[in-house]
mmCIF file of the N, C-alpha and C atoms, coordinates in Angstrom:
data_MODEL
# 
_entry.id   MODEL 
# 
loop_
_atom_site.group_PDB 
_atom_site.id 
_atom_site.type_symbol 
_atom_site.label_atom_id 
_atom_site.label_alt_id 
_atom_site.label_comp_id 
_atom_site.label_asym_id 
_atom_site.label_entity_id 
_atom_site.label_seq_id 
_atom_site.pdbx_PDB_ins_code 
_atom_site.Cartn_x 
_atom_site.Cartn_y 
_atom_site.Cartn_z 
_atom_site.occupancy 
_atom_site.B_iso_or_equiv 
_atom_site.pdbx_formal_charge 
_atom_site.auth_seq_id 
_atom_site.auth_comp_id 
_atom_site.auth_asym_id 
_atom_site.auth_atom_id 
_atom_site.pdbx_PDB_model_num 
ATOM 1   N N  . MET A 1 1  ? 34.930 178.417 120.479 1.00 0.00 ? 1  MET A N  1 
ATOM 2   C CA . MET A 1 1  ? 34.907 177.308 120.703 1.00 0.00 ? 1  MET A CA 1 
ATOM 3   C C  . MET A 1 1  ? 34.625 176.295 121.352 1.00 0.00 ? 1  MET A C  1 
ATOM 4   N N  . LYS A 1 2  ? 33.846 175.173 121.569 1.00 0.00 ? 2  LYS A N  1 
ATOM 5   C CA . LYS A 1 2  ? 34.373 173.915 122.702 1.00 0.00 ? 2  LYS A CA 1 
ATOM 6   C C  . LYS A 1 2  ? 35.702 173.029 122.124 1.00 0.00 ? 2  LYS A C  1 
ATOM 7   N N  . ALA A 1 3  ? 36.144 172.773 123.347 1.00 0.00 ? 3  ALA A N  1 
ATOM 8   C CA . ALA A 1 3  ? 36.938 171.790 122.808 1.00 0.00 ? 3  ALA A CA 1 
ATOM 9   C C  . ALA A 1 3  ? 36.737 170.130 123.087 1.00 0.00 ? 3  ALA A C  1 
ATOM 10  N N  . LEU A 1 4  ? 37.039 169.245 121.905 1.00 0.00 ? 4  LEU A N  1 
ATOM 11  C CA . LEU A 1 4  ? 36.249 168.253 121.582 1.00 0.00 ? 4  LEU A CA 1 
ATOM 12  C C  . LEU A 1 4  ? 36.976 166.625 121.780 1.00 0.00 ? 4  LEU A C  1 
ATOM 13  N N  . PRO A 1 5  ? 37.328 165.918 122.130 1.00 0.00 ? 5  PRO A N  1 
ATOM 14  C CA . PRO A 1 5  ? 38.438 164.732 121.854 1.00 0.00 ? 5  PRO A CA 1 
ATOM 15  C C  . PRO A 1 5  ? 38.951 164.542 120.648 1.00 0.00 ? 5  PRO A C  1 
ATOM 16  N N  . VAL A 1 6  ? 39.944 163.962 120.504 1.00 0.00 ? 6  VAL A N  1 
ATOM 17  C CA . VAL A 1 6  ? 40.629 163.846 118.947 1.00 0.00 ? 6  VAL A CA 1 
ATOM 18  C C  . VAL A 1 6  ? 41.095 162.171 118.845 1.00 0.00 ? 6  VAL A C  1 
ATOM 19  N N  . SER A 1 7  ? 41.306 161.872 117.707 1.00 0.00 ? 7  SER A N  1 
ATOM 20  C CA . SER A 1 7  ? 41.698 160.984 117.641 1.00 0.00 ? 7  SER A CA 1 
ATOM 21  C C  . SER A 1 7  ? 43.238 160.418 118.134 1.00 0.00 ? 7  SER A C  1 
ATOM 22  N N  . PRO A 1 8  ? 43.656 159.146 118.227 1.00 0.00 ? 8  PRO A N  1 
ATOM 23  C CA . PRO A 1 8  ? 44.542 159.491 118.710 1.00 0.00 ? 8  PRO A CA 1 
ATOM 24  C C  . PRO A 1 8  ? 45.799 159.729 117.672 1.00 0.00 ? 8  PRO A C  1 
ATOM 25  N N  . ALA A 1 9  ? 45.776 159.297 116.244 1.00 0.00 ? 9  ALA A N  1 
ATOM 26  C CA . ALA A 1 9  ? 46.385 160.301 115.405 1.00 0.00 ? 9  ALA A CA 1 
ATOM 27  C C  . ALA A 1 9  ? 46.672 161.954 115.292 1.00 0.00 ? 9  ALA A C  1 
ATOM 28  N N  . MET A 1 10 ? 45.580 162.670 115.707 1.00 0.00 ? 10 MET A N  1 
ATOM 29  C CA . MET A 1 10 ? 45.643 163.932 115.889 1.00 0.00 ? 10 MET A CA 1 
ATOM 30  C C  . MET A 1 10 ? 46.506 164.475 117.348 1.00 0.00 ? 10 MET A C  1 
ATOM 31  N N  . LYS A 1 11 ? 45.762 163.927 118.022 1.00 0.00 ? 11 LYS A N  1 
ATOM 32  C CA . LYS A 1 11 ? 46.539 163.526 119.510 1.00 0.00 ? 11 LYS A CA 1 
ATOM 33  C C  . LYS A 1 11 ? 48.210 163.503 119.112 1.00 0.00 ? 11 LYS A C  1 
ATOM 34  N N  . LYS A 1 12 ? 48.637 162.701 118.925 1.00 0.00 ? 12 LYS A N  1 
ATOM 35  C CA . LYS A 1 12 ? 50.250 162.206 118.587 1.00 0.00 ? 12 LYS A CA 1 
ATOM 36  C C  . LYS A 1 12 ? 50.645 163.944 117.712 1.00 0.00 ? 12 LYS A C  1 
ATOM 37  N N  . PHE A 1 13 ? 49.744 164.566 116.775 1.00 0.00 ? 13 PHE A N  1 
ATOM 38  C CA . PHE A 1 13 ? 50.548 165.359 115.931 1.00 0.00 ? 13 PHE A CA 1 
ATOM 39  C C  . PHE A 1 13 ? 50.365 166.818 116.785 1.00 0.00 ? 13 PHE A C  1 
ATOM 40  N N  . LEU A 1 14 ? 49.144 166.963 117.256 1.00 0.00 ? 14 LEU A N  1 
ATOM 41  C CA . LEU A 1 14 ? 48.792 168.231 117.842 1.00 0.00 ? 14 LEU A CA 1 
ATOM 42  C C  . LEU A 1 14 ? 49.707 168.521 119.440 1.00 0.00 ? 14 LEU A C  1 
ATOM 43  N N  . GLY A 1 15 ? 49.717 167.392 120.133 1.00 0.00 ? 15 GLY A N  1 
ATOM 44  C CA . GLY A 1 15 ? 49.984 166.901 121.432 1.00 0.00 ? 15 GLY A CA 1 
ATOM 45  C C  . GLY A 1 15 ? 49.251 167.148 122.827 1.00 0.00 ? 15 GLY A C  1 
ATOM 46  N N  . VAL A 1 16 ? 47.712 166.720 122.601 1.00 0.00 ? 16 VAL A N  1 
ATOM 47  C CA . VAL A 1 16 ? 46.387 167.257 123.064 1.00 0.00 ? 16 VAL A CA 1 
ATOM 48  C C  . VAL A 1 16 ? 45.553 166.620 122.929 1.00 0.00 ? 16 VAL A C  1 
ATOM 49  N N  . PRO A 1 17 ? 44.806 165.538 123.821 1.00 0.00 ? 17 PRO A N  1 
ATOM 50  C CA . PRO A 1 17 ? 43.511 165.043 124.062 1.00 0.00 ? 17 PRO A CA 1 
ATOM 51  C C  . PRO A 1 17 ? 42.670 165.617 123.851 1.00 0.00 ? 17 PRO A C  1 
ATOM 52  N N  . GLU A 1 18 ? 42.455 166.794 123.705 1.00 0.00 ? 18 GLU A N  1 
ATOM 53  C CA . GLU A 1 18 ? 41.117 167.850 123.191 1.00 0.00 ? 18 GLU A CA 1 
ATOM 54  C C  . GLU A 1 18 ? 41.357 169.162 122.673 1.00 0.00 ? 18 GLU A C  1 
ATOM 55  N N  . ILE A 1 19 ? 41.020 169.394 121.559 1.00 0.00 ? 19 ILE A N  1 
ATOM 56  C CA . ILE A 1 19 ? 40.807 170.652 121.281 1.00 0.00 ? 19 ILE A CA 1 
ATOM 57  C C  . ILE A 1 19 ? 39.792 171.290 120.228 1.00 0.00 ? 19 ILE A C  1 
ATOM 58  N N  . SER A 1 20 ? 39.482 172.590 120.072 1.00 0.00 ? 20 SER A N  1 
ATOM 59  C CA . SER A 1 20 ? 38.733 173.218 119.243 1.00 0.00 ? 20 SER A CA 1 
ATOM 60  C C  . SER A 1 20 ? 39.091 172.933 117.815 1.00 0.00 ? 20 SER A C  1 
ATOM 61  N N  . ARG A 1 21 ? 37.895 172.727 117.159 1.00 0.00 ? 21 ARG A N  1 
ATOM 62  C CA . ARG A 1 21 ? 38.159 173.155 115.572 1.00 0.00 ? 21 ARG A CA 1 
ATOM 63  C C  . ARG A 1 21 ? 38.792 173.411 115.254 1.00 0.00 ? 21 ARG A C  1 
ATOM 64  N N  . SER A 1 22 ? 38.672 175.043 115.333 1.00 0.00 ? 22 SER A N  1 
ATOM 65  C CA . SER A 1 22 ? 39.295 176.316 115.135 1.00 0.00 ? 22 SER A CA 1 
ATOM 66  C C  . SER A 1 22 ? 40.502 176.254 115.906 1.00 0.00 ? 22 SER A C  1 
ATOM 67  N N  . GLU A 1 23 ? 41.307 175.827 116.524 1.00 0.00 ? 23 GLU A N  1 
ATOM 68  C CA . GLU A 1 23 ? 42.355 175.598 117.363 1.00 0.00 ? 23 GLU A CA 1 
ATOM 69  C C  . GLU A 1 23 ? 43.402 174.789 116.575 1.00 0.00 ? 23 GLU A C  1 
ATOM 70  N N  . ALA A 1 24 ? 42.709 173.631 115.955 1.00 0.00 ? 24 ALA A N  1 
ATOM 71  C CA . ALA A 1 24 ? 43.755 172.939 115.728 1.00 0.00 ? 24 ALA A CA 1 
ATOM 72  C C  . ALA A 1 24 ? 44.150 172.895 114.115 1.00 0.00 ? 24 ALA A C  1 
ATOM 73  N N  . VAL A 1 25 ? 42.737 174.097 113.381 1.00 0.00 ? 25 VAL A N  1 
ATOM 74  C CA . VAL A 1 25 ? 43.529 174.269 112.111 1.00 0.00 ? 25 VAL A CA 1 
ATOM 75  C C  . VAL A 1 25 ? 44.441 175.560 112.317 1.00 0.00 ? 25 VAL A C  1 
ATOM 76  N N  . LYS A 1 26 ? 44.106 176.337 113.187 1.00 0.00 ? 26 LYS A N  1 
ATOM 77  C CA . LYS A 1 26 ? 44.901 177.582 113.182 1.00 0.00 ? 26 LYS A CA 1 
ATOM 78  C C  . LYS A 1 26 ? 46.490 176.666 113.681 1.00 0.00 ? 26 LYS A C  1 
ATOM 79  N N  . LYS A 1 27 ? 46.982 175.793 114.168 1.00 0.00 ? 27 LYS A N  1 
ATOM 80  C CA . LYS A 1 27 ? 48.227 174.865 115.236 1.00 0.00 ? 27 LYS A CA 1 
ATOM 81  C C  . LYS A 1 27 ? 48.561 174.067 113.481 1.00 0.00 ? 27 LYS A C  1 
ATOM 82  N N  . ILE A 1 28 ? 47.554 173.606 113.001 1.00 0.00 ? 28 ILE A N  1 
ATOM 83  C CA . ILE A 1 28 ? 48.505 172.792 111.676 1.00 0.00 ? 28 ILE A CA 1 
ATOM 84  C C  . ILE A 1 28 ? 48.953 173.824 110.155 1.00 0.00 ? 28 ILE A C  1 
ATOM 85  N N  . TRP A 1 29 ? 48.145 175.264 110.500 1.00 0.00 ? 29 TRP A N  1 
ATOM 86  C CA . TRP A 1 29 ? 48.608 175.768 109.631 1.00 0.00 ? 29 TRP A CA 1 
ATOM 87  C C  . TRP A 1 29 ? 50.011 176.197 109.985 1.00 0.00 ? 29 TRP A C  1 
ATOM 88  N N  . ASP A 1 30 ? 49.874 176.375 111.333 1.00 0.00 ? 30 ASP A N  1 
ATOM 89  C CA . ASP A 1 30 ? 51.437 176.833 111.928 1.00 0.00 ? 30 ASP A CA 1 
ATOM 90  C C  . ASP A 1 30 ? 52.511 175.978 111.611 1.00 0.00 ? 30 ASP A C  1 
ATOM 91  N N  . TYR A 1 31 ? 52.175 174.873 111.606 1.00 0.00 ? 31 TYR A N  1 
ATOM 92  C CA . TYR A 1 31 ? 52.844 173.892 111.277 1.00 0.00 ? 31 TYR A CA 1 
ATOM 93  C C  . TYR A 1 31 ? 53.108 174.120 109.446 1.00 0.00 ? 31 TYR A C  1 
ATOM 94  N N  . ILE A 1 32 ? 52.307 174.075 108.904 1.00 0.00 ? 32 ILE A N  1 
ATOM 95  C CA . ILE A 1 32 ? 52.753 174.029 107.293 1.00 0.00 ? 32 ILE A CA 1 
ATOM 96  C C  . ILE A 1 32 ? 53.528 175.036 107.298 1.00 0.00 ? 32 ILE A C  1 
ATOM 97  N N  . LYS A 1 33 ? 53.669 176.275 108.099 1.00 0.00 ? 33 LYS A N  1 
ATOM 98  C CA . LYS A 1 33 ? 54.047 177.596 107.325 1.00 0.00 ? 33 LYS A CA 1 
ATOM 99  C C  . LYS A 1 33 ? 55.294 177.584 108.154 1.00 0.00 ? 33 LYS A C  1 
ATOM 100 N N  . LEU A 1 34 ? 55.575 176.823 108.893 1.00 0.00 ? 34 LEU A N  1 
ATOM 101 C CA . LEU A 1 34 ? 57.377 176.565 109.937 1.00 0.00 ? 34 LEU A CA 1 
ATOM 102 C C  . LEU A 1 34 ? 57.920 175.295 109.058 1.00 0.00 ? 34 LEU A C  1 
ATOM 103 N N  . HIS A 1 35 ? 57.236 174.619 108.294 1.00 0.00 ? 35 HIS A N  1 
ATOM 104 C CA . HIS A 1 35 ? 57.939 173.498 107.907 1.00 0.00 ? 35 HIS A CA 1 
ATOM 105 C C  . HIS A 1 35 ? 57.853 173.782 106.271 1.00 0.00 ? 35 HIS A C  1 
ATOM 106 N N  . GLU A 1 36 ? 57.456 175.025 105.821 1.00 0.00 ? 36 GLU A N  1 
ATOM 107 C CA . GLU A 1 36 ? 57.222 175.760 104.526 1.00 0.00 ? 36 GLU A CA 1 
ATOM 108 C C  . GLU A 1 36 ? 56.857 173.968 103.327 1.00 0.00 ? 36 GLU A C  1 
ATOM 109 N N  . LEU A 1 37 ? 55.718 173.783 104.010 1.00 0.00 ? 37 LEU A N  1 
ATOM 110 C CA . LEU A 1 37 ? 55.348 173.044 103.067 1.00 0.00 ? 37 LEU A CA 1 
ATOM 111 C C  . LEU A 1 37 ? 53.908 173.167 101.792 1.00 0.00 ? 37 LEU A C  1 
ATOM 112 N N  . GLN A 1 38 ? 53.864 175.309 102.109 1.00 0.00 ? 38 GLN A N  1 
ATOM 113 C CA . GLN A 1 38 ? 53.051 175.084 101.029 1.00 0.00 ? 38 GLN A CA 1 
ATOM 114 C C  . GLN A 1 38 ? 53.690 175.256 99.803  1.00 0.00 ? 38 GLN A C  1 
ATOM 115 N N  . ASN A 1 39 ? 53.075 174.843 98.539  1.00 0.00 ? 39 ASN A N  1 
ATOM 116 C CA . ASN A 1 39 ? 53.558 175.004 96.744  1.00 0.00 ? 39 ASN A CA 1 
ATOM 117 C C  . ASN A 1 39 ? 54.329 176.502 96.746  1.00 0.00 ? 39 ASN A C  1 
ATOM 118 N N  . PRO A 1 40 ? 55.226 176.413 96.795  1.00 0.00 ? 40 PRO A N  1 
ATOM 119 C CA . PRO A 1 40 ? 55.448 178.030 96.419  1.00 0.00 ? 40 PRO A CA 1 
ATOM 120 C C  . PRO A 1 40 ? 55.071 178.564 95.087  1.00 0.00 ? 40 PRO A C  1 
ATOM 121 N N  . ALA A 1 41 ? 54.555 177.345 94.043  1.00 0.00 ? 41 ALA A N  1 
ATOM 122 C CA . ALA A 1 41 ? 54.423 177.674 92.418  1.00 0.00 ? 41 ALA A CA 1 
ATOM 123 C C  . ALA A 1 41 ? 52.458 178.065 92.593  1.00 0.00 ? 41 ALA A C  1 
ATOM 124 N N  . ASN A 1 42 ? 51.928 177.252 93.716  1.00 0.00 ? 42 ASN A N  1 
ATOM 125 C CA . ASN A 1 42 ? 50.359 177.344 94.153  1.00 0.00 ? 42 ASN A CA 1 
ATOM 126 C C  . ASN A 1 42 ? 50.452 177.169 95.848  1.00 0.00 ? 42 ASN A C  1 
ATOM 127 N N  . LYS A 1 43 ? 50.331 178.682 96.059  1.00 0.00 ? 43 LYS A N  1 
ATOM 128 C CA . LYS A 1 43 ? 50.180 178.400 97.992  1.00 0.00 ? 43 LYS A CA 1 
ATOM 129 C C  . LYS A 1 43 ? 48.661 177.854 98.220  1.00 0.00 ? 43 LYS A C  1 
ATOM 130 N N  . ARG A 1 44 ? 47.499 177.198 97.415  1.00 0.00 ? 44 ARG A N  1 
ATOM 131 C CA . ARG A 1 44 ? 46.821 176.886 98.254  1.00 0.00 ? 44 ARG A CA 1 
ATOM 132 C C  . ARG A 1 44 ? 46.746 175.061 97.546  1.00 0.00 ? 44 ARG A C  1 
ATOM 133 N N  . GLU A 1 45 ? 47.833 174.789 97.648  1.00 0.00 ? 45 GLU A N  1 
ATOM 134 C CA . GLU A 1 45 ? 48.444 173.560 97.990  1.00 0.00 ? 45 GLU A CA 1 
ATOM 135 C C  . GLU A 1 45 ? 49.418 173.152 98.623  1.00 0.00 ? 45 GLU A C  1 
ATOM 136 N N  . ILE A 1 46 ? 49.389 172.395 99.500  1.00 0.00 ? 46 ILE A N  1 
ATOM 137 C CA . ILE A 1 46 ? 49.955 171.846 100.311 1.00 0.00 ? 46 ILE A CA 1 
ATOM 138 C C  . ILE A 1 46 ? 50.870 170.300 100.009 1.00 0.00 ? 46 ILE A C  1 
ATOM 139 N N  . GLN A 1 47 ? 51.932 170.556 100.467 1.00 0.00 ? 47 GLN A N  1 
ATOM 140 C CA . GLN A 1 47 ? 52.774 169.565 100.143 1.00 0.00 ? 47 GLN A CA 1 
ATOM 141 C C  . GLN A 1 47 ? 53.216 168.314 101.691 1.00 0.00 ? 47 GLN A C  1 
ATOM 142 N N  . CYS A 1 48 ? 52.742 167.549 101.578 1.00 0.00 ? 48 CYS A N  1 
ATOM 143 C CA . CYS A 1 48 ? 52.464 166.702 103.081 1.00 0.00 ? 48 CYS A CA 1 
ATOM 144 C C  . CYS A 1 48 ? 53.674 166.047 103.428 1.00 0.00 ? 48 CYS A C  1 
ATOM 145 N N  . ASP A 1 49 ? 54.635 166.012 104.421 1.00 0.00 ? 49 ASP A N  1 
ATOM 146 C CA . ASP A 1 49 ? 55.433 166.061 104.655 1.00 0.00 ? 49 ASP A CA 1 
ATOM 147 C C  . ASP A 1 49 ? 55.049 164.045 105.594 1.00 0.00 ? 49 ASP A C  1 
ATOM 148 N N  . GLU A 1 50 ? 56.007 163.451 106.227 1.00 0.00 ? 50 GLU A N  1 
ATOM 149 C CA . GLU A 1 50 ? 55.030 161.993 106.542 1.00 0.00 ? 50 GLU A CA 1 
ATOM 150 C C  . GLU A 1 50 ? 54.150 162.481 108.103 1.00 0.00 ? 50 GLU A C  1 
ATOM 151 N N  . LYS A 1 51 ? 54.545 163.673 108.906 1.00 0.00 ? 51 LYS A N  1 
ATOM 152 C CA . LYS A 1 51 ? 54.002 163.473 110.125 1.00 0.00 ? 51 LYS A CA 1 
ATOM 153 C C  . LYS A 1 51 ? 52.250 164.122 109.699 1.00 0.00 ? 51 LYS A C  1 
ATOM 154 N N  . LEU A 1 52 ? 51.996 165.380 108.292 1.00 0.00 ? 52 LEU A N  1 
ATOM 155 C CA . LEU A 1 52 ? 51.180 165.376 107.970 1.00 0.00 ? 52 LEU A CA 1 
ATOM 156 C C  . LEU A 1 52 ? 49.984 164.130 107.177 1.00 0.00 ? 52 LEU A C  1 
ATOM 157 N N  . LYS A 1 53 ? 50.876 163.500 106.566 1.00 0.00 ? 53 LYS A N  1 
ATOM 158 C CA . LYS A 1 53 ? 50.311 162.418 106.138 1.00 0.00 ? 53 LYS A CA 1 
ATOM 159 C C  . LYS A 1 53 ? 49.726 161.788 107.034 1.00 0.00 ? 53 LYS A C  1 
ATOM 160 N N  . THR A 1 54 ? 49.958 161.603 108.480 1.00 0.00 ? 54 THR A N  1 
ATOM 161 C CA . THR A 1 54 ? 49.253 160.257 109.677 1.00 0.00 ? 54 THR A CA 1 
ATOM 162 C C  . THR A 1 54 ? 47.891 161.581 109.581 1.00 0.00 ? 54 THR A C  1 
ATOM 163 N N  . ILE A 1 55 ? 47.601 162.678 109.166 1.00 0.00 ? 55 ILE A N  1 
ATOM 164 C CA . ILE A 1 55 ? 46.260 163.257 109.848 1.00 0.00 ? 55 ILE A CA 1 
ATOM 165 C C  . ILE A 1 55 ? 45.413 163.694 108.446 1.00 0.00 ? 55 ILE A C  1 
ATOM 166 N N  . PHE A 1 56 ? 46.614 163.228 107.174 1.00 0.00 ? 56 PHE A N  1 
ATOM 167 C CA . PHE A 1 56 ? 45.281 163.763 105.900 1.00 0.00 ? 56 PHE A CA 1 
ATOM 168 C C  . PHE A 1 56 ? 45.163 162.680 105.334 1.00 0.00 ? 56 PHE A C  1 
ATOM 169 N N  . ALA A 1 57 ? 44.825 161.342 106.010 1.00 0.00 ? 57 ALA A N  1 
ATOM 170 C CA . ALA A 1 57 ? 44.710 160.210 105.466 1.00 0.00 ? 57 ALA A CA 1 
ATOM 171 C C  . ALA A 1 57 ? 46.090 159.817 104.120 1.00 0.00 ? 57 ALA A C  1 
ATOM 172 N N  . GLY A 1 58 ? 47.138 159.987 104.787 1.00 0.00 ? 58 GLY A N  1 
ATOM 173 C CA . GLY A 1 58 ? 48.470 159.520 103.673 1.00 0.00 ? 58 GLY A CA 1 
ATOM 174 C C  . GLY A 1 58 ? 48.669 160.070 102.256 1.00 0.00 ? 58 GLY A C  1 
ATOM 175 N N  . LYS A 1 59 ? 47.814 161.302 102.357 1.00 0.00 ? 59 LYS A N  1 
ATOM 176 C CA . LYS A 1 59 ? 47.849 161.848 100.770 1.00 0.00 ? 59 LYS A CA 1 
ATOM 177 C C  . LYS A 1 59 ? 49.345 163.091 100.609 1.00 0.00 ? 59 LYS A C  1 
ATOM 178 N N  . ASP A 1 60 ? 49.924 162.699 99.296  1.00 0.00 ? 60 ASP A N  1 
ATOM 179 C CA . ASP A 1 60 ? 51.226 163.305 99.379  1.00 0.00 ? 60 ASP A CA 1 
ATOM 180 C C  . ASP A 1 60 ? 51.015 165.090 99.190  1.00 0.00 ? 60 ASP A C  1 
ATOM 181 N N  . LYS A 1 61 ? 49.702 165.186 99.114  1.00 0.00 ? 61 LYS A N  1 
ATOM 182 C CA . LYS A 1 61 ? 48.821 166.934 98.651  1.00 0.00 ? 61 LYS A CA 1 
ATOM 183 C C  . LYS A 1 61 ? 47.892 166.679 98.512  1.00 0.00 ? 61 LYS A C  1 
ATOM 184 N N  . VAL A 1 62 ? 47.570 168.510 99.614  1.00 0.00 ? 62 VAL A N  1 
ATOM 185 C CA . VAL A 1 62 ? 46.104 168.802 99.676  1.00 0.00 ? 62 VAL A CA 1 
ATOM 186 C C  . VAL A 1 62 ? 45.749 169.854 99.534  1.00 0.00 ? 62 VAL A C  1 
ATOM 187 N N  . GLY A 1 63 ? 44.571 170.171 99.428  1.00 0.00 ? 63 GLY A N  1 
ATOM 188 C CA . GLY A 1 63 ? 44.212 171.928 98.557  1.00 0.00 ? 63 GLY A CA 1 
ATOM 189 C C  . GLY A 1 63 ? 44.240 172.253 100.050 1.00 0.00 ? 63 GLY A C  1 
ATOM 190 N N  . MET A 1 64 ? 44.111 173.671 99.878  1.00 0.00 ? 64 MET A N  1 
ATOM 191 C CA . MET A 1 64 ? 43.983 174.226 101.033 1.00 0.00 ? 64 MET A CA 1 
ATOM 192 C C  . MET A 1 64 ? 42.669 174.116 101.774 1.00 0.00 ? 64 MET A C  1 
ATOM 193 N N  . LEU A 1 65 ? 41.761 174.139 100.783 1.00 0.00 ? 65 LEU A N  1 
ATOM 194 C CA . LEU A 1 65 ? 40.209 173.738 100.901 1.00 0.00 ? 65 LEU A CA 1 
ATOM 195 C C  . LEU A 1 65 ? 39.462 171.924 101.639 1.00 0.00 ? 65 LEU A C  1 
ATOM 196 N N  . GLU A 1 66 ? 40.596 171.432 101.705 1.00 0.00 ? 66 GLU A N  1 
ATOM 197 C CA . GLU A 1 66 ? 40.576 169.988 101.877 1.00 0.00 ? 66 GLU A CA 1 
ATOM 198 C C  . GLU A 1 66 ? 40.157 169.496 103.605 1.00 0.00 ? 66 GLU A C  1 
ATOM 199 N N  . ILE A 1 67 ? 41.203 170.778 103.771 1.00 0.00 ? 67 ILE A N  1 
ATOM 200 C CA . ILE A 1 67 ? 42.020 170.302 105.179 1.00 0.00 ? 67 ILE A CA 1 
ATOM 201 C C  . ILE A 1 67 ? 40.793 170.084 106.113 1.00 0.00 ? 67 ILE A C  1 
ATOM 202 N N  . ALA A 1 68 ? 39.588 171.356 106.181 1.00 0.00 ? 68 ALA A N  1 
ATOM 203 C CA . ALA A 1 68 ? 38.696 170.850 107.459 1.00 0.00 ? 68 ALA A CA 1 
ATOM 204 C C  . ALA A 1 68 ? 37.954 169.762 106.784 1.00 0.00 ? 68 ALA A C  1 
ATOM 205 N N  . LYS A 1 69 ? 37.323 169.021 106.160 1.00 0.00 ? 69 LYS A N  1 
ATOM 206 C CA . LYS A 1 69 ? 37.342 167.731 105.325 1.00 0.00 ? 69 LYS A CA 1 
ATOM 207 C C  . LYS A 1 69 ? 37.879 166.707 106.026 1.00 0.00 ? 69 LYS A C  1 
ATOM 208 N N  . LEU A 1 70 ? 39.304 166.660 105.914 1.00 0.00 ? 70 LEU A N  1 
ATOM 209 C CA . LEU A 1 70 ? 40.590 165.907 106.336 1.00 0.00 ? 70 LEU A CA 1 
ATOM 210 C C  . LEU A 1 70 ? 40.263 165.621 107.855 1.00 0.00 ? 70 LEU A C  1 
ATOM 211 N N  . LEU A 1 71 ? 40.201 166.607 108.197 1.00 0.00 ? 71 LEU A N  1 
ATOM 212 C CA . LEU A 1 71 ? 39.952 166.861 109.746 1.00 0.00 ? 71 LEU A CA 1 
ATOM 213 C C  . LEU A 1 71 ? 38.879 166.418 110.687 1.00 0.00 ? 71 LEU A C  1 
ATOM 214 N N  . SER A 1 72 ? 37.549 166.295 109.796 1.00 0.00 ? 72 SER A N  1 
ATOM 215 C CA . SER A 1 72 ? 36.573 166.222 110.526 1.00 0.00 ? 72 SER A CA 1 
ATOM 216 C C  . SER A 1 72 ? 36.805 164.703 111.297 1.00 0.00 ? 72 SER A C  1 
ATOM 217 N N  . PRO A 1 73 ? 37.040 163.394 110.618 1.00 0.00 ? 73 PRO A N  1 
ATOM 218 C CA . PRO A 1 73 ? 37.144 162.442 111.266 1.00 0.00 ? 73 PRO A CA 1 
ATOM 219 C C  . PRO A 1 73 ? 37.936 162.317 112.220 1.00 0.00 ? 73 PRO A C  1 
ATOM 220 N N  . HIS A 1 74 ? 38.830 163.195 112.709 1.00 0.00 ? 74 HIS A N  1 
ATOM 221 C CA . HIS A 1 74 ? 39.833 163.138 113.590 1.00 0.00 ? 74 HIS A CA 1 
ATOM 222 C C  . HIS A 1 74 ? 39.049 163.389 114.665 1.00 0.00 ? 74 HIS A C  1 
ATOM 223 N N  . PHE A 1 75 ? 37.400 164.612 115.032 1.00 0.00 ? 75 PHE A N  1 
ATOM 224 C CA . PHE A 1 75 ? 37.072 164.981 115.881 1.00 0.00 ? 75 PHE A CA 1 
ATOM 225 C C  . PHE A 1 75 ? 35.800 163.919 116.251 1.00 0.00 ? 75 PHE A C  1 
ATOM 226 N N  . ILE A 1 76 ? 36.020 163.160 117.274 1.00 0.00 ? 76 ILE A N  1 
ATOM 227 C CA . ILE A 1 76 ? 35.300 162.323 118.296 1.00 0.00 ? 76 ILE A CA 1 
ATOM 228 C C  . ILE A 1 76 ? 33.943 162.542 118.465 1.00 0.00 ? 76 ILE A C  1 
ATOM 229 N N  . LYS A 1 77 ? 33.101 162.710 118.232 1.00 0.00 ? 77 LYS A N  1 
ATOM 230 C CA . LYS A 1 77 ? 31.606 162.752 118.750 1.00 0.00 ? 77 LYS A CA 1 
ATOM 231 C C  . LYS A 1 77 ? 31.514 162.734 120.171 1.00 0.00 ? 77 LYS A C  1 
ATOM 232 N N  . THR A 1 78 ? 30.508 163.623 120.690 1.00 0.00 ? 78 THR A N  1 
ATOM 233 C CA . THR A 1 78 ? 30.332 162.789 122.225 1.00 0.00 ? 78 THR A CA 1 
ATOM 234 C C  . THR A 1 78 ? 28.903 163.571 122.193 1.00 0.00 ? 78 THR A C  1 
ATOM 235 N N  . LYS A 1 79 ? 28.166 162.533 123.530 1.00 0.00 ? 79 LYS A N  1 
ATOM 236 C CA . LYS A 1 79 ? 26.808 163.292 123.449 1.00 0.00 ? 79 LYS A CA 1 
ATOM 237 C C  . LYS A 1 79 ? 27.042 164.268 124.561 1.00 0.00 ? 79 LYS A C  1 
# 
């Protein structure tokens, strides 16, 4: 997949100015698992820490299926 430029918030979170969507999602899941942010009672729910809130619109919790939608605004469209 093609690497796309990302927003300043996403750049700060991931540490790169460009990344493919699939690689970004993978790195975010790695972060979620490393920091044990999945709700133990409902693994489909992510409990956001302060760092995740910067890319997930300030939400305290997000559903697993919301992640792609919340990341879309962080990818800058180029021609």
